[in-house]
C-alpha positions as CSV (number, residue, x, y, z in Angstrom):
1,R,-8.2,-17.5,-64.9
2,C,-7.8,-19.7,-61.9
3,S,-7.6,-23.2,-63.4
4,Y,-6.0,-25.0,-60.5
5,H,-8.4,-24.9,-57.7
6,F,-10.2,-27.4,-55.5
7,V,-13.6,-27.9,-57.2
8,Y,-14.5,-24.2,-56.9
9,C,-12.6,-21.0,-56.5
10,F,-14.6,-18.4,-54.4
11,H,-12.3,-15.6,-55.4
12,H,-12.3,-16.1,-59.2
13,R,-15.8,-17.6,-59.3
14,L,-14.8,-20.5,-61.5
15,P,-16.2,-24.0,-61.0
16,L,-13.8,-26.9,-61.8
17,S,-14.4,-30.6,-62.5
18,T,-13.6,-33.4,-60.1
19,S,-10.8,-34.6,-62.3
20,T,-9.2,-31.2,-62.0
21,W,-9.5,-31.4,-58.2
22,L,-8.0,-34.9,-58.2
23,N,-5.0,-34.3,-60.6
24,R,-4.0,-30.7,-60.3
25,R,-2.6,-28.5,-57.6
26,G,-4.7,-26.0,-55.8
27,C,-4.3,-22.3,-56.5
28,D,-2.8,-20.0,-53.8
29,C,-6.0,-18.0,-53.5
30,H,-8.3,-20.6,-52.0
31,T,-7.5,-19.9,-48.3
32,W,-8.4,-16.2,-48.7
33,C,-11.7,-17.2,-50.5
34,S,-13.2,-18.7,-47.4
35,T,-15.3,-17.5,-44.6
36,R,-12.8,-15.0,-43.2
37,R,-12.8,-13.1,-46.5
38,R,-16.6,-13.3,-46.9
39,T,-17.2,-12.3,-43.2
40,A,-14.9,-9.3,-43.4
41,M,-16.3,-8.2,-46.8
42,A,-19.9,-8.5,-45.4
43,A,-19.0,-6.5,-42.3
44,M,-17.3,-3.8,-44.4
45,A,-20.4,-3.7,-46.7
46,R,-22.7,-3.3,-43.7
47,A,-20.5,-0.5,-42.4
48,R,-20.4,1.3,-45.8
49,N,-24.2,1.0,-46.2
50,A,-24.7,2.4,-42.7
51,M,-22.4,5.3,-43.4
52,A,-24.1,6.0,-46.7
53,H,-27.4,5.9,-45.0
54,V,-26.2,8.4,-42.5
55,A,-25.0,10.7,-45.3
56,R,-28.2,10.4,-47.2
57,R,-30.3,11.2,-44.2
58,F,-28.1,14.1,-43.3
59,R,-28.3,15.6,-46.8
60,H,-32.1,15.1,-46.8
61,A,-32.5,16.8,-43.4
62,V,-30.3,19.7,-44.5
63,R,-32.2,20.1,-47.8
64,R,-35.6,20.0,-46.1
65,R,-34.5,22.4,-43.4
66,N,-33.3,24.9,-46.0
67,Q,-36.5,24.5,-47.9
68,A,-38.5,25.1,-44.7
69,K,-36.6,28.2,-43.9
70,E,-37.1,29.6,-47.4
71,T,-40.8,28.7,-47.3
72,R,-41.2,30.6,-44.0
73,K,-39.4,33.6,-45.3
74,R,-41.4,33.8,-48.6
75,T,-44.7,33.1,-46.8
76,R,-44.1,36.0,-44.3
77,R,-43.2,38.3,-47.2
78,G,-46.0,37.1,-49.4
79,E,-43.5,36.5,-52.2
80,T,-44.0,32.8,-52.7
81,K,-42.9,31.7,-56.2
82,G,-43.8,28.8,-58.2
83,D,-40.9,26.7,-57.1
84,V,-42.1,26.8,-53.5
85,S,-45.2,24.9,-54.5
86,S,-43.4,21.7,-54.8
87,H,-46.4,19.6,-53.7
88,R,-47.9,19.7,-57.2
89,E,-51.4,20.7,-55.9
90,S,-54.1,22.7,-57.5
91,T,-56.8,25.0,-56.0
92,T,-60.3,25.5,-57.2
93,C,-62.6,28.2,-55.9
94,E,-65.9,26.8,-54.9
95,R,-67.8,30.0,-55.6
96,T,-66.5,30.9,-59.0
97,V,-65.4,27.3,-60.0
98,E,-62.3,28.9,-61.3
99,P,-59.0,26.9,-61.0
100,Q,-56.2,28.9,-59.4
101,A,-52.5,28.4,-59.9
102,D,-50.3,27.4,-57.0
103,A,-48.5,30.7,-56.9
104,T,-51.8,32.6,-56.8
105,W,-53.2,30.4,-54.0
106,W,-50.0,30.7,-51.9
107,R,-49.9,34.5,-52.4
108,H,-53.5,35.0,-51.5
109,A,-53.3,32.5,-48.6
110,G,-50.3,34.4,-47.2
111,R,-52.0,37.8,-47.4
112,G,-55.7,37.1,-46.6
113,N,-58.7,35.0,-47.3
114,A,-59.2,35.8,-51.0
115,C,-58.9,32.7,-53.1
116,C,-59.1,34.3,-56.6
117,S,-59.5,37.6,-58.4
118,S,-63.3,37.1,-58.6
119,C,-63.9,36.0,-55.0
120,D,-63.1,38.3,-52.0
121,D,-65.9,37.7,-49.5
122,G,-63.6,36.8,-46.6
123,E,-64.3,33.1,-46.7
124,P,-61.1,31.0,-46.7
125,P,-60.7,28.9,-49.8
126,R,-60.8,25.1,-49.9
127,R,-57.7,23.3,-51.0
128,R,-57.9,20.2,-53.2
129,A,-54.8,18.0,-53.4
130,G,-53.5,17.0,-56.8
131,A,-52.5,13.5,-58.1
132,L,-49.0,13.8,-56.9
133,G,-49.5,16.1,-54.0
134,R,-50.0,15.7,-50.3
135,K,-53.3,15.8,-48.5
136,M,-53.7,19.3,-47.1
137,D,-56.2,20.8,-44.7
138,T,-59.4,21.5,-46.8
139,R,-60.6,24.2,-44.3
140,G,-57.6,26.6,-44.5
141,A,-54.4,27.4,-46.1
142,L,-50.9,26.7,-44.9
143,R,-50.1,29.8,-42.8
144,G,-46.9,31.1,-41.5
145,D,-47.2,29.6,-38.0
146,D,-47.8,26.1,-39.6
147,A,-44.7,26.5,-41.7
148,D,-42.7,27.5,-38.6
149,A,-43.9,24.4,-36.7
150,R,-43.1,22.2,-39.7
151,G,-39.6,23.7,-40.0
152,A,-38.9,23.3,-36.3
153,Q,-40.0,19.7,-36.5
154,E,-37.7,19.0,-39.5
155,E,-34.8,20.7,-37.7
156,K,-35.5,18.4,-34.8
157,N,-35.7,15.3,-36.9
158,G,-32.4,15.9,-38.6
159,P,-30.1,15.1,-35.6
160,R,-32.4,12.2,-34.7
161,W,-31.7,10.5,-38.1
162,M,-28.0,11.3,-37.7
163,L,-28.0,9.6,-34.3
164,R,-29.8,6.5,-35.7
165,G,-27.3,6.3,-38.6
166,A,-24.4,6.6,-36.2
167,L,-25.8,3.9,-34.0
168,C,-26.2,1.6,-37.0
169,A,-22.6,2.2,-38.1
170,A,-21.4,1.5,-34.5
171,G,-23.4,-1.7,-34.4
172,A,-22.0,-2.9,-37.8
173,G,-18.5,-2.1,-36.6
174,L,-19.1,-4.0,-33.3
175,V,-20.4,-7.1,-35.2
176,A,-17.4,-7.0,-37.5
177,G,-15.0,-6.7,-34.5
178,V,-16.7,-9.6,-32.7
179,A,-16.5,-11.8,-35.9
180,M,-12.8,-11.0,-36.4
181,S,-12.0,-11.6,-32.7
182,D,-13.8,-15.0,-32.7
183,E,-12.0,-15.9,-36.0
184,A,-8.6,-15.0,-34.4
185,E,-9.4,-17.1,-31.4
186,H,-10.8,-20.2,-33.0
187,G,-9.3,-20.0,-36.5
188,M,-10.9,-19.3,-39.8
189,V,-13.7,-21.7,-40.7
190,A,-12.5,-24.2,-43.3
191,P,-14.4,-24.4,-46.6
192,R,-16.4,-27.5,-47.4
193,F,-15.0,-29.9,-50.0
194,P,-16.9,-32.7,-51.8
195,W,-15.2,-35.8,-50.4
196,P,-16.0,-38.8,-52.5
197,H,-16.7,-41.1,-49.5
198,E,-19.3,-38.8,-47.8
199,G,-22.3,-40.1,-49.8
200,F,-24.9,-42.5,-48.4
201,F,-23.8,-45.3,-50.7
202,S,-20.2,-44.1,-51.1
203,A,-17.1,-45.9,-49.9
204,Y,-13.4,-45.0,-49.4
205,D,-11.1,-44.7,-52.4
206,H,-8.6,-47.4,-51.4
207,A,-6.1,-46.2,-54.0
208,A,-6.2,-42.8,-52.2
209,I,-5.8,-44.5,-48.8
210,R,-2.6,-46.2,-50.1
211,R,-1.2,-43.0,-51.5
212,G,-2.2,-41.2,-48.2
213,H,-0.3,-43.8,-46.2
214,Q,2.7,-43.2,-48.4
215,V,2.5,-39.5,-47.7
216,Y,2.2,-40.1,-44.0
217,Q,5.2,-42.4,-44.0
218,Q,7.5,-40.0,-45.9
219,V,6.2,-36.7,-44.6
220,C,4.1,-36.9,-41.4
221,A,5.7,-39.9,-39.6
222,A,8.8,-37.8,-38.6
223,C,6.8,-36.0,-36.0
224,H,3.2,-37.5,-35.7
225,S,2.2,-41.0,-34.6
226,V,-0.8,-43.2,-35.4
227,E,-1.0,-45.2,-32.2
228,Q,-4.4,-46.8,-32.9
229,L,-3.3,-48.4,-36.2
230,S,-1.6,-51.7,-36.7
231,Y,0.0,-53.2,-39.8
232,R,-2.8,-55.8,-40.0
233,N,-5.3,-53.1,-40.4
234,L,-3.8,-52.2,-43.7
235,V,-4.3,-55.7,-45.1
236,G,-7.1,-55.8,-47.7
237,V,-7.5,-52.0,-47.6
238,A,-4.3,-50.6,-49.0
239,Y,-1.9,-53.5,-49.2
240,T,-1.9,-57.2,-49.6
241,E,-0.9,-59.5,-46.7
242,D,2.6,-60.1,-48.1
243,E,3.2,-56.3,-48.7
244,A,2.1,-55.6,-45.2
245,K,4.4,-58.3,-43.7
246,D,7.4,-57.0,-45.7
247,M,6.6,-53.4,-44.5
248,A,6.4,-54.5,-40.9
249,A,9.6,-56.5,-41.1
250,E,11.5,-53.4,-42.1
251,V,10.9,-52.0,-38.6
252,D,12.8,-53.2,-35.5
253,V,10.5,-53.5,-32.5
254,M,11.7,-53.6,-28.9
255,D,10.3,-56.7,-27.3
256,G,11.0,-58.8,-24.2
257,P,12.0,-59.7,-21.7
258,N,13.6,-62.9,-22.9
259,D,14.7,-65.9,-20.7
260,Q,17.5,-63.9,-19.3
261,G,15.2,-61.0,-18.4
262,E,16.6,-58.6,-21.0
263,M,14.8,-56.6,-23.7
264,F,15.7,-57.4,-27.3
265,E,14.8,-56.2,-30.8
266,R,13.0,-58.2,-33.4
267,P,11.5,-57.6,-36.8
268,G,8.0,-56.2,-36.8
269,K,4.9,-58.4,-37.3
270,L,1.4,-57.7,-38.5
271,S,0.1,-57.4,-35.0
272,D,2.6,-54.6,-34.1
273,K,1.5,-50.9,-34.1
274,L,2.9,-48.4,-36.5
275,P,6.1,-47.0,-35.0
276,K,6.1,-43.8,-33.0
277,P,8.6,-41.1,-33.7
278,Y,9.3,-40.3,-30.0
279,D,9.4,-42.5,-26.9
280,N,7.4,-40.1,-24.7
281,E,5.8,-36.7,-24.7
282,E,8.7,-34.9,-23.1
283,A,11.0,-36.1,-25.9
284,A,8.5,-34.9,-28.5
285,R,8.2,-31.4,-26.9
286,Y,12.0,-31.1,-26.6
287,A,12.5,-31.9,-30.2
288,N,9.8,-29.5,-31.4
289,G,10.6,-26.4,-29.3
290,G,7.9,-27.1,-26.7
291,A,5.1,-27.9,-29.1
292,Y,3.6,-31.4,-28.8
293,P,2.7,-33.0,-32.2
294,P,-0.7,-34.7,-31.6
295,D,-1.5,-38.3,-32.5
296,L,-3.3,-38.5,-35.8
297,S,-5.3,-41.7,-35.2
298,L,-8.5,-39.7,-34.5
299,I,-7.6,-36.2,-35.7
300,T,-10.5,-36.0,-38.1
301,K,-12.9,-36.8,-35.3
302,A,-11.1,-34.7,-32.7
303,R,-11.4,-31.5,-34.7
304,H,-14.6,-29.7,-35.8
305,D,-15.3,-30.5,-39.4
306,G,-12.1,-32.6,-39.2
307,Q,-11.5,-33.5,-42.9
308,N,-12.0,-30.0,-44.2
309,Y,-10.0,-28.5,-41.4
310,V,-7.0,-30.8,-41.9
311,Y,-7.1,-30.2,-45.6
312,A,-7.3,-26.4,-45.3
313,L,-4.6,-26.4,-42.6
314,L,-2.1,-28.3,-44.8
315,L,-2.6,-25.8,-47.7
316,G,-3.2,-22.7,-45.6
317,Y,0.3,-21.5,-45.0
318,R,1.2,-18.0,-46.3
319,E,2.9,-14.8,-45.3
320,P,1.4,-13.0,-42.3
321,P,-0.6,-9.9,-43.2
322,A,0.6,-6.4,-42.5
323,G,0.8,-5.6,-38.8
324,I,1.2,-9.2,-37.7
325,S,4.7,-10.5,-36.8
326,M,5.5,-14.2,-36.1
327,R,8.2,-15.0,-33.5
328,E,10.9,-17.4,-34.4
329,G,9.7,-21.0,-34.7
330,L,6.1,-20.1,-35.5
331,Y,4.4,-19.9,-38.9
332,Y,1.2,-18.1,-40.0
333,N,-1.8,-20.2,-40.9
334,P,-5.3,-18.6,-40.6
335,Y,-7.0,-21.9,-40.1
336,F,-5.1,-22.7,-36.9
337,P,-6.5,-21.2,-33.7
338,G,-4.6,-18.0,-33.0
339,G,-3.0,-18.1,-36.5
340,A,0.4,-19.1,-35.3
341,I,1.4,-22.8,-35.7
342,A,4.7,-24.5,-34.8
343,M,4.5,-27.0,-37.7
344,P,6.2,-25.6,-40.9
345,K,4.8,-26.1,-44.3
346,M,5.5,-29.8,-45.1
347,L,3.8,-30.4,-48.5
348,A,5.3,-29.4,-51.8
349,D,4.8,-30.3,-55.4
350,E,6.5,-33.5,-56.3
351,G,7.5,-34.0,-52.7
352,V,6.4,-37.6,-52.9
353,E,6.6,-40.0,-55.9
354,Y,3.5,-42.1,-56.1
355,E,3.8,-45.7,-57.1
356,D,0.8,-45.6,-59.3
357,G,2.0,-42.7,-61.3
358,T,-0.4,-40.1,-60.0
359,E,0.8,-36.5,-60.2
360,A,2.0,-35.6,-56.7
361,S,0.8,-32.1,-56.5
362,E,0.5,-30.3,-53.2
363,S,-3.3,-30.5,-53.2
364,Q,-3.3,-34.1,-54.3
365,Q,-1.0,-35.1,-51.4
366,A,-3.2,-33.2,-48.9
367,K,-6.3,-34.9,-50.2
368,D,-4.7,-38.4,-50.1
369,V,-3.3,-38.0,-46.5
370,V,-6.7,-36.7,-45.3
371,T,-8.4,-39.7,-46.8
372,F,-6.0,-41.9,-45.1
373,L,-6.5,-40.2,-41.7
374,A,-10.3,-40.3,-42.2
375,W,-10.1,-44.1,-42.8
376,A,-7.8,-44.5,-39.7
377,A,-10.4,-42.8,-37.6
378,E,-13.2,-44.9,-39.0
379,P,-11.9,-48.2,-40.4
380,E,-15.3,-49.7,-40.2
381,H,-16.8,-47.0,-42.4
382,D,-17.4,-49.2,-45.5
383,E,-18.6,-52.2,-43.6
384,R,-21.0,-50.1,-41.5
385,K,-22.6,-48.6,-44.6
386,L,-22.8,-52.0,-46.3
387,M,-24.5,-53.5,-43.2
388,G,-26.9,-50.6,-43.1
389,V,-27.9,-51.2,-46.7
390,K,-28.5,-54.9,-46.0
391,W,-30.6,-54.1,-42.9
392,I,-32.7,-51.5,-44.8
393,L,-33.3,-54.0,-47.6
394,A,-34.3,-56.8,-45.2
395,L,-36.6,-54.6,-43.2
396,S,-38.3,-53.4,-46.4
397,I,-39.0,-57.0,-47.4
398,M,-40.3,-57.8,-43.9
399,L,-42.6,-54.7,-44.1
400,C,-44.0,-55.7,-47.4
401,T,-44.6,-59.2,-46.2
402,A,-46.3,-58.0,-43.0
403,G,-48.6,-55.7,-44.9
404,Y,-49.6,-58.5,-47.4
405,F,-50.2,-60.9,-44.5
406,K,-52.3,-58.4,-42.7
407,R,-54.5,-57.8,-45.7
408,W,-54.8,-61.5,-46.5
409,K,-55.8,-62.3,-42.8
410,W,-58.2,-59.4,-42.1
411,A,-59.8,-58.8,-45.5
412,P,-62.4,-61.7,-45.1
413,L,-63.2,-60.6,-41.6
414,K,-63.6,-56.9,-42.5
415,S,-65.7,-57.6,-45.6
416,R,-68.1,-60.2,-44.3
417,K,-71.8,-59.5,-44.0
418,I,-73.7,-60.6,-40.8
419,I,-77.5,-61.3,-41.3
420,L,-79.7,-61.7,-38.3
421,D,-82.8,-63.9,-38.6
422,V,-85.3,-62.1,-36.5
423,V,-88.2,-64.4,-37.4
424,N,-86.7,-67.7,-36.1
């Protein structure tokens, strides 16, 4: 049983509670339970169905062709047996009103016009289809030339169905190849997770924002920056004012020039930005083997389905599949475009010790840091929703007031009765 997955494990088909998602680590199967696996399995199923369809049509065509050949042979020899009459039809002689067996009808139809032992006047019998049989020509029997034509038509249809099946299989393989190539180019589509702040009346979990900032400071800040975020933005959201001031004072900020025209260092203030790990892009590329670590201020907005993508990327590291080799300095991650990423796996169980005592599992750290990055991209998220609720409530009250005033003003005018005095 997979009891450590993020809300739902598509591989083991086991739903989990939100508490399990918040407090336990994710299982190692969740990255393969996403769209890549489902797309590949669907393409393989379509290909298997197409191949099975081709095989069925081929067997059916061969069987019908053999039956047609045997029917022609027996019809020409006049030795048709009961098994040839597979149409489950019956014959009735209109002159003697005598039901005839299929074998008798086939034998007489092959030799001449006699339909029964009591009727031999040269008139062809009339055929009446049974409940499970096909509708036959009521003016004559199935003769040898008709059987030949039907056999030739069945032999002609056999390759046609084979060609159609082959085209279906080729189309399914082409669709699967296009899906896999698109997945390799753009990365595997991240699964959707129920973030608690996505509801219409939902707000950020500020405890998760604080834990996420701690994960960023201890894990991500070594390579990535958050240039759009200042220490004062953390006040009232994740830290108190005194805590934010103490945190900023621990960082030395280059300032200046002073009265002598020289640059100097000073303790950080609330108005300062969070420190960057590198002075410029060239230094960042040199330290990371040519790869440039992006700024994380708007990463959840700069990527498609940003929150789910970042979460899946952080937990998506695994060994490359058979036939794929990674060069030195690259790591396999199916959610990254191309599958090769220069950032190694950074999260590990108990890699961070949370101040509030929350279990620091790998999935918990990923959830917290994604929540922090989502707040960094939209710090006005909670205020915007609160203002929207206020405006909707105010407009609703105004609408009700306007409707009541309209009825109060126009009701006497619409309900009045005008009387014309035609006499005076």
